[in-house]
C-alpha positions as CSV (number, residue, x, y, z in Angstrom):
1,M,-32.7,7.3,133.5
2,R,-28.9,6.9,133.9
3,T,-28.6,6.5,130.1
4,L,-30.6,9.6,129.4
5,L,-28.5,11.6,131.9
6,S,-25.3,10.4,130.3
7,V,-26.5,11.4,126.8
8,A,-27.6,14.8,128.1
9,V,-24.1,15.3,129.7
10,L,-22.4,14.3,126.4
11,V,-24.6,16.8,124.5
12,L,-23.8,19.6,126.9
13,V,-20.1,18.9,126.8
14,A,-20.1,18.7,123.0
15,G,-22.0,21.9,122.8
16,A,-19.6,23.6,125.2
17,L,-16.6,22.4,123.2
18,A,-18.1,23.6,120.0
19,S,-18.9,27.0,121.4
20,A,-15.3,27.3,122.8
21,N,-13.9,26.2,119.4
22,D,-16.0,28.8,117.6
23,A,-14.7,31.5,120.0
24,I,-11.1,30.8,119.0
25,S,-10.1,33.2,116.3
26,L,-8.0,32.0,113.4
27,P,-4.4,33.3,113.1
28,E,-3.8,36.0,110.5
29,G,-3.7,34.4,107.0
30,A,-5.4,31.1,108.1
31,V,-8.7,30.2,106.4
32,A,-9.7,27.1,108.3
33,R,-9.1,25.0,111.4
34,F,-9.8,21.3,111.5
35,G,-8.4,17.9,112.6
36,L,-9.6,14.9,114.6
37,G,-6.6,14.5,116.8
38,Q,-2.9,15.4,117.1
39,V,-1.7,16.2,113.6
40,V,1.5,14.5,112.5
41,G,1.5,15.4,108.8
42,V,-0.4,16.9,105.9
43,Q,-0.1,16.1,102.2
44,Y,-2.1,16.9,99.0
45,S,-2.8,14.0,96.7
46,P,-1.0,14.3,93.3
47,D,-4.2,15.0,91.5
48,G,-5.2,17.6,94.0
49,Q,-8.5,15.8,94.8
50,Y,-7.7,15.3,98.5
51,L,-5.9,16.9,101.4
52,A,-4.6,14.1,103.6
53,V,-4.2,14.9,107.3
54,A,-2.5,12.2,109.4
55,T,-3.7,12.4,113.0
56,S,-3.7,10.3,116.1
57,A,-7.1,9.0,114.9
58,G,-6.0,8.0,111.5
59,V,-5.6,9.7,108.1
60,E,-8.4,12.1,107.2
61,L,-9.1,12.5,103.5
62,R,-10.6,16.0,103.0
63,T,-11.8,18.0,100.0
64,P,-9.2,20.8,99.5
65,D,-11.7,23.6,99.0
66,T,-14.5,22.9,101.5
67,L,-12.4,20.8,103.8
68,D,-15.2,18.3,104.2
69,L,-14.2,15.0,105.7
70,V,-14.6,12.4,102.9
71,R,-13.3,9.4,104.8
72,L,-11.1,8.4,107.7
73,L,-8.5,5.7,107.1
74,A,-8.1,4.0,110.5
75,G,-6.4,0.6,110.9
76,H,-3.2,1.0,112.8
77,T,-3.1,0.1,116.5
78,S,-0.7,3.0,117.3
79,V,0.2,6.4,116.1
80,I,1.0,7.0,112.4
81,E,4.6,8.1,111.9
82,S,4.7,8.5,108.1
83,F,2.5,8.4,105.0
84,A,2.7,8.9,101.2
85,F,0.5,8.9,98.1
86,S,1.4,6.8,95.2
87,P,2.4,8.9,92.1
88,D,-1.1,8.2,90.5
89,G,-2.8,9.2,93.7
90,E,-4.8,5.9,93.9
91,T,-3.0,4.4,96.9
92,L,-1.9,5.8,100.2
93,A,0.8,4.1,102.3
94,T,0.9,4.6,106.1
95,G,3.6,3.6,108.5
96,S,3.0,3.4,112.2
97,A,4.6,2.8,115.6
98,D,2.8,-0.6,115.5
99,G,5.4,-1.8,113.0
100,E,3.0,-2.2,110.1
101,L,3.0,-0.6,106.7
102,E,-0.6,-0.3,105.4
103,L,-1.8,0.3,101.9
104,W,-5.2,2.0,101.3
105,D,-7.4,2.4,98.3
106,V,-7.9,6.2,98.3
107,S,-11.2,6.1,96.3
108,T,-13.0,3.6,98.6
109,G,-11.1,3.9,101.9
110,A,-10.5,0.1,101.8
111,L,-7.5,-1.4,103.5
112,L,-5.7,-3.2,100.7
113,H,-2.7,-4.8,102.5
114,A,-1.1,-4.7,106.0
115,L,2.6,-5.4,105.4
116,T,4.6,-6.8,108.3
117,G,8.4,-7.3,108.6
118,H,9.8,-4.4,110.5
119,T,10.5,-5.0,114.1
120,G,10.2,-1.4,115.1
121,W,8.3,1.8,114.3
122,V,7.9,2.6,110.6
123,L,9.4,6.0,110.5
124,A,9.4,6.9,106.8
125,V,7.7,5.6,103.6
126,A,8.2,6.6,99.9
127,F,6.9,5.3,96.6
128,S,9.2,4.9,93.6
129,P,8.6,7.2,90.7
130,S,6.8,4.4,88.8
131,G,4.7,3.6,91.8
132,G,5.6,-0.1,91.6
133,T,7.8,-0.2,94.7
134,I,7.5,1.2,98.2
135,A,10.5,1.9,100.5
136,S,9.9,1.9,104.3
137,T,12.3,2.6,107.1
138,S,12.3,1.9,110.8
139,N,14.1,2.3,114.1
140,D,15.0,-1.4,113.6
141,G,17.9,0.0,111.4
142,T,16.5,-1.4,108.0
143,V,15.1,-0.2,104.8
144,R,12.6,-2.6,103.3
145,L,11.5,-2.6,99.7
146,W,8.0,-3.9,98.9
147,D,6.4,-4.8,95.5
148,V,3.1,-2.9,95.4
149,A,1.4,-5.4,93.0
150,T,2.1,-8.5,95.0
151,A,2.3,-6.8,98.5
152,R,5.5,-8.8,99.1
153,E,8.8,-7.7,100.6
154,V,11.5,-8.0,97.9
155,R,14.5,-6.8,99.8
156,T,15.8,-5.8,103.2
157,I,18.6,-3.4,103.3
158,A,20.7,-3.1,106.5
159,G,23.6,-0.8,106.9
160,H,22.7,1.9,109.4
161,A,23.5,1.4,113.1
162,W,20.6,3.4,114.4
163,D,17.1,4.6,113.5
164,I,16.5,5.3,109.8
165,T,14.3,8.4,109.8
166,S,13.9,9.4,106.2
167,V,14.0,7.9,102.7
168,A,13.7,9.1,99.1
169,F,14.0,7.6,95.6
170,S,16.1,9.1,92.9
171,P,14.1,10.6,90.0
172,D,15.0,7.6,87.8
173,G,14.0,5.2,90.6
174,K,17.4,3.3,90.4
175,S,18.7,4.4,93.8
176,L,17.5,5.6,97.1
177,A,18.9,7.7,99.9
178,A,18.3,7.1,103.6
179,G,19.0,9.4,106.5
180,S,19.7,8.1,109.9
181,A,20.2,8.8,113.6
182,D,23.8,7.7,113.1
183,Q,24.3,11.1,111.4
184,T,24.9,9.7,107.9
185,V,23.1,9.6,104.6
186,T,23.5,6.4,102.6
187,L,22.9,5.9,98.9
188,W,21.7,2.4,97.9
189,D,21.2,0.6,94.6
190,V,17.5,-0.4,94.4
191,L,17.9,-3.4,92.2
192,S,20.8,-5.1,94.1
193,G,20.5,-3.5,97.5
194,Q,24.2,-2.6,97.3
195,E,25.6,0.4,99.2
196,L,26.8,2.9,96.7
197,R,28.0,5.7,99.0
198,T,27.8,6.9,102.5
199,F,27.9,10.7,103.2
200,A,29.1,11.7,106.7
201,G,29.2,15.3,107.9
202,H,26.2,16.0,110.2
203,A,26.7,16.3,113.9
204,D,23.1,15.1,114.8
205,W,20.3,12.9,113.5
206,V,19.4,13.2,109.8
207,F,15.7,13.8,109.7
208,S,15.1,14.5,106.0
209,V,16.6,13.7,102.6
210,A,15.7,14.7,99.1
211,F,17.1,14.4,95.6
212,S,17.5,17.3,93.2
213,P,15.3,17.0,90.1
214,D,18.3,15.9,87.9
215,G,19.3,13.3,90.5
216,N,22.8,14.6,90.8
217,R,22.5,16.0,94.3
218,I,21.1,14.9,97.7
219,A,20.0,17.5,100.3
220,S,19.9,16.4,103.9
221,G,18.5,18.1,106.9
222,S,19.6,17.4,110.5
223,G,19.0,18.3,114.1
224,D,22.4,20.0,114.0
225,G,20.7,22.9,112.3
226,M,22.4,22.3,108.9
227,V,21.3,21.4,105.4
228,L,24.1,19.6,103.6
229,L,24.1,19.3,99.8
230,W,25.9,16.3,98.5
231,D,27.2,15.9,95.0
232,I,26.7,12.2,94.1
233,G,29.3,12.1,91.3
234,P,30.1,9.1,89.2
235,I,29.1,5.9,91.0
236,A,31.5,3.5,89.3
237,D,34.8,4.9,90.5
238,G,33.6,6.8,93.5
239,S,35.1,10.1,92.4
240,G,33.4,13.4,92.4
241,A,31.6,13.2,95.7
242,G,31.5,16.3,97.8
243,E,29.5,18.5,100.0
244,S,28.4,22.1,100.7
245,S,26.6,23.3,103.7
246,L,23.8,25.8,104.3
247,P,23.0,26.9,107.9
248,W,19.3,26.4,108.5
249,P,17.5,29.5,109.9
250,G,17.6,29.2,113.7
251,G,20.1,26.4,113.5
252,H,23.5,26.3,115.3
């Protein structure tokens, strides 16, 4: 009797929530509303087959047109902080506050590898242009490079004093940029792990970095309300580096 009563209560609650949900009108221009938990990021797969939605429940893989839930990738023991598709769209990498970097088979939803090494939250992940290497960053102050084929860590890069919040590979895959809570952006050589250049100019955490398509500039976004554009310049002699700044709308 108690079991039947519990089931009835759950059905009534679910029905009430569904009715309340249906009663909520969509904002102007929105075509759908969905999600299984707090949404921390969204991303289309490179082939356009999936819309990935990172939530507190895991990563939802949905069809872009009908938004049907195809599969839920759930393996972390804490919230997902970052995720990225491989260039061919076959693998999804997820980083979490549990300190793990997990690799998923997108077509089957199978967990391929759980990579451990970071001693803090995994805050950012990025695939190299070839898809053969993954870079992950953490509040442990390191960038770690992983070989996708062997699921082994190939290099640990340490240089920032605080959390490393963002990472990006150059278009040729030979260098990577990392943004940090120490207010700097550092350019690293992927093969050797050598620091090539450090760009300082922000007055707050650097939350985002990106290379220009030609690889000659890095854009960095910060909590100081500024976007800084950095000219990388010739690496060998260190000349030619410079910056220009753009005030972000609403920034200070």
